[in-house]
N, C-alpha and C positions, 0 to 999 in steps of 0.2 A: 626857691622851691627845688626839691629833689624828688625824683621819681620813686626813690626808695625811702622817703620820709615815713616815720612812725611817730607815735606819741612821745616816746622817750629818746628820739634822735637828738643827739647833742654832740656834734662833731667839733673837735678842736679847730679853731680858726687857722692855726698853723698847718694842721693836717689837711684841711680843706684847700687852703691856698697851694700847698705842695702838690696835692693830687690833681687839682684842676690844671695847674701849670699854665701853659699857653693854649689850652684846648679851646677856649672861647674865641680866641683870635682866628683859629682855623675853622671853627664851627660855622662862622658866618658864611664861609664858602659852601657849606653844606645846607644852608637854610632852605633854599628853593627846593632842593632834592628831598629834604626831610618832609616838606609839605606834600610834594608829589607822592612820596611813599605813603604818607598818611591818607591821602585821597584814595589811593588804590586799596590800602588795607581796610579802610572803613567801608568802602563799597563792597569788598569781599565779606566783611563782617555782617553787613545787612543781608547779603545773599544767603548766608548760612543761619540767619535768625538771631544774631547776637546784637543787632541794632534794629530799631524800628525804621520804617520809611521816613517818618517825620524827623526822627533823630538824624538820619543820614542827610536829609535835605538841609537841616540847620547846620550840621557839621561841615558839609561841603561848601555851603554859602560862606561861612566864616573862614574856612581854610583858604578859599580862593581870594578872600579879602586880604588875608595875611600874605598870601603869595604875591599879590599885587604890591603890597607895601614893601616886600623884599625886593621886587624888581624895580621899584621906584626909589630904592635906597632910603626908605623911611623906617627901617627895621633895626633893632639892636637887642642885645641880650642884657637883661637886667643884672645888676651886680649880685642879687640874691638868687638868681637862677644858676643852676650848676652847669647847664649846657644848652645847646640848641633845642634838644628834644623836650626838656622840661620847660623851656621858655615858650615854645609853641603850644604845648598842652596847657600851660598856665593862661596864656592869652585866650585860648579857645574857651576854657572853663569860665574865665571872667566875663566873656562876652555872651555865651549861650547857656551857661549853667551846667547842671550835672551831666548833660549829654557829652560834654567835653571830657569828662573823667572816664568815659567808656572807650576811648579810642585806643587805649593801650591793651585792651583785651586780646589775648592770643599772641602777643609778641613780647619780646624782651628788649631792653635797650641794646643788647648785643646784636640781634638781627636787625634792629632799627638802624644802628650805626653802620652795620655791614652793607645794608641796601643803600644807605645814603652815600657811602664811599664809592660803591660800585656805580651808582648813577652819576656821581660827580666825575669819576675817572673815565667813564664811557663818554661823557660829554666833552671832557678835556682832550681825550684821545682824538676825537673827531676834529676838534679845533686844531690840534697839532698836525693831523693828517692834512687839513686844508692849507695850513701855512707851509707845510713841506711840499705840497703839490705846487703852490705858488712859486716857491723857490726853484723847484724842478723846472717849471715852465720858463722861468727867467734864465736858468742855466742853459737850457736847450736853445733858447733864442740867442743868447750871447755866443753859444757854440757855433751856431750857423753864421752869425754876424762876423765872427773873427776866425773862421776856419782857414783863411788864407794868411793870417798873421802868424809868422814863424816865432817859435819860442824855443830857446835852447833847453834840451832835456838834460837832466843831471842824475847820476847815480853815485852814491857815496859822497854826495855834494861835490862831485867832480864832473866836468863837462863830458857829456856822453854822446847823445845823438839829437838830431833836430826833431822837434815836436811842433805843436801849434797851440795857440790859445783855444782853437776850436776843440782840440782833444782835451785840453785842461778843463775847460768848462764842462764838456761832455762827460768827463770822468766822474766829476762830482754829482752830475745829474744821475748817472747810473748807480753811483754809490747810494743815493737816496732811495732807489728802488729796493735794494737789499734792506735798508733801514726800515722802510715801510712794510716789508714782509714781516719783520719782527713786531712792528707796531700792530699790524693786522692780527697776528697771533695773540698779542696782549689784549686786543679789543675783544676777541672771541672768548677768551678766558674771563675777562671782566664782565661780559654780557650774559651772566648767569645769575638768576634770582636766588638770594639766600633768605628772603623774607618768609616767615612761617616756620623757620627752624628754631625760633625761641632762643633760649640761652645755649643752644647747641644740642638739645635733647627733645625737640619737637614740642607738641602741645596736645592736651587731651580734648581741646576744642575741635570741632569738625572743620578745620580750615581748608580752604580751597586754594592751594598754592599755584595751581595752574592759572587760576583767574588773575591773581596779582601779577603773575609772569606776563600774561597777555596785556593787562592794563598798563604795565610799566614798559612794555615793548622790549622785554628781555628776549633773547634768542631762545633760551631754555632756562632751566633752573638747576641749582645745586640740589640733587635729589636726597642725598644722605644728610640728615640734620647735623650730625657730628662734623662731617666734612664741610658743610656750609660755614660752620664756625671756624674750622681749620683754614678755610680759604682766606680769612682775614690775615693780613700780613703777607701771605703768599701772593695774593693778587697784587698788592702794592709792589712787591719785589719784582714780579714779572713785568709790570708796567715800567718800573725803573730801568730794567734791562733794555726795554724798547727805547726809552728816552736816551739812554747812554749811547745807543747805536747812532742815533741822529746827532747827538752831541759830539761823538768821535769824528764824524764827517765834517761838521762845522769847525771843530778844533783844528783838523788837518788843513782845511781850506784857509783858515785864518793864519796858520803858521806859514803857508805858502805866500799869502798876501804880505805878511810882515817881511819875509825874505825878498819878495819881488819888488817891494817899494824901496828897499834899501839901496843906497846909491851904488854899492858894489855890484848889484844886479841891474837895477834901473829898468825893470820890465814894465812896471805899471806906476800910475800915480792917481791921486784923487783930488777933487776940487778942495780949495782951502777951507771951505765951510764944513768939510767932513774929516779934517785932520786937526791936530793940535800942535802947539809950538812949545819952545823951551823958554824958561824964565830968564835965561842968561845968554842963550845961543840963538841969534836971530835967524840963522839959516835952517833951523830944524823944522821938520814937517813929520810929526810922529803919527804912527798908525794905532793910536790908543784904542779905537773902536775894536780893531781886530785883536789887539792884545787882551782886551777885557773879554771878548767872545772866547778866546782861547782859554783864559783862566776860568770863566764861568762854566765852559763845557768840560774842562778837566774836573771841576768840582761835581758836575752832574754825573760824570762817569764814576765817581766814588760812591754814589748813592746806593747802588745794588749791594756793595760790600757793607755799607753802614747798616742797611736793612737786614742783611744776612746776619751780621753780628748781633743785632737787636733781637731777632726772633729765633736764632739758631738754638736748638736743643730745648725749646719750650715744649712741654707735653701737650696733648690734645686738650681742648677746652679753652675758654677765654682766660686771658691774663692781662692785667693792666698795662703791661709792657707795650701792648699793641697800640695804646693811645698815642705813643710817640711816633708812630709811622707817619702821622699827619704832618708833624712839624719837620720831618725829614723830606718827605716826598712833595708835599703841596708847593713849597717855595720853588723846588726844582722845576715843576711844571711851568710856573710863571716865568722863570728864568729862560727856559728853553724857547717858549713862545716869543719872548723878547729878543733872543738871539736870532731866531729865524726871521723876524721882521727887520732887524737892523742889518743883517747880511743882505737882504733884498735891497735895502736902500743903498748900501755901499756898492754892490755889484751893478746896480742900475746906473751908477755914476762913475764907473771905473774908466780910466783913460789908459789905452793900450799904446805902448811905444812901438813904432815900426822899425824895420831894417836892423833888428837886433843882431843878426848873424853877420853883419858887415864888420863888426868889431874884430880886431886882430886875434883876440884870444879864442875865437871860435873857428880858426882856420883849419883845424883838424876834425871838425864836427861831422864832416861828410866822409870820414875815412872808411866807414862801413860800406858806403855806396861805392867807393873806389874798389874795395875788396869784391863786392858783388859784381861789379862790372867785369873784373878779371875772370870771376867764376863763370859768368855768362859767355865768356870767350873760350871756355874749355879748361882754364887753369883750375887745379884742385883748390878747395877752400883753404887748406893748411898752407899751401905754397903762396896763394894770393895774400893771405894774412901776413905771412913773413915778408913778402915783397913790400907791402904797404907799410908795415911796421918798420922795416929798415929805412924806407924813404923818410918816414917821420923822424927817426933818430938822427939821420944824417942831414935833416933840414931840406930834403929834396922833394918833399911831398907837394904836389901841385894838382889840384882837382878843380874842374870847371864848376864853379859855384852854381851857375844857372842850370847846368845839366843835373847836378845833384839835387837841386831844388825841384826840378821837374820829376825826377825819379821818385823822390821821397813823397812829394805831394800826391803822386798817383798811387802810392802805397799807403802806408799807415797814417800819414797826416791827412790826406784827403778823404779817407774812408771812415767817416765819423759814425755811421750807422744810427744817427739820431732818430730816424723814423722807426727803426726796430725798438729802440729804447723807449720811445713814446708809446708804442704798442704794448710793451710790457707794463708800463705804468698804468695804462687804461685797464688792462686786465686785472692788475693788482687792486685798483680802487674799488672794483666790484666786490672784493672780499670784505669791505667794510659795510656792506649793505645787509 
């Protein structure tokens, strides 16, 4: 079945196969949302006199049956159905008769797809928000747990200054706040109703777009019918930017983990059941999980560019190019959720090595504290810097490790500000309501 079937419709099988492509594969993800959209649309049609009360009762009863089949994984798209929209309309018509043929009144497949995608993206954004918040909570917890565990800080991959695992975990927690700011913006842009815009030029029927906006719990609607159609593709790109922000944070964290588990660093380790080995080197303990997270997140960060190239310079109005946004974005959503979940598993089981700064190679890591101590005694910073630098070059530098540890812990290492960061997260979460 095709929604655009006519008596003389006779599409080449090769053309049909090419134009449908992988669409059915991703349409299954839209099935529940397509039914929800149809429930709202038909309720609105009855309210403006385009359906009778009895027709609405029959339509809603069977649409809810189909919805339950979808949720019970008992639903599929027939090989003869072009897409999810034609499949649901076909099932409805087969089960209740001619009333099923009326549900498409006042809408085009264009605004039907647009509302399905927005409902799907809105739901997925909220799932990603929840997974990100779970990871945030874990990072804050680990930050507090390991705030007294010293970690050598590096700049340019050279030994720099003392840090702590508390600061390291806390840094990624705060990074997620900025990422969720972007996700919240994407949520609000997504949470606008395009239904009723038709093929992009409205409808001569007396549609009540405010009613479907309320029924589908959209925050507002896309008012201009042409822009409602133009938002297709643009919405997906904006969501992809939000996903890429979270992916960038996870990718950087994964790179740190790959370095820190390396024997030349030796800062962290993981239980054997969370790492892999070598086929020929029995001593190997590989961070494959973090390497794959890093790779997947790099790929997710490429999605905005891929969508930009796909939709760039398209004129207003609908174009079939937009069909491909689903196969670009939808898998990335699943990948990101998977990465968020596996990072939580790994960090929950991380093993932190103690006394890292006892290693001889870190003997100069408190040089800044030595400079600061001289400054506190009245020596100018430039002169103090030169004195300590000369001591290091001559091999005469000697600084009380415990004193440096105390000073630094009271300063940047001990001052984690996790309570303030958590407050910012709680304020941010309200933006998704």
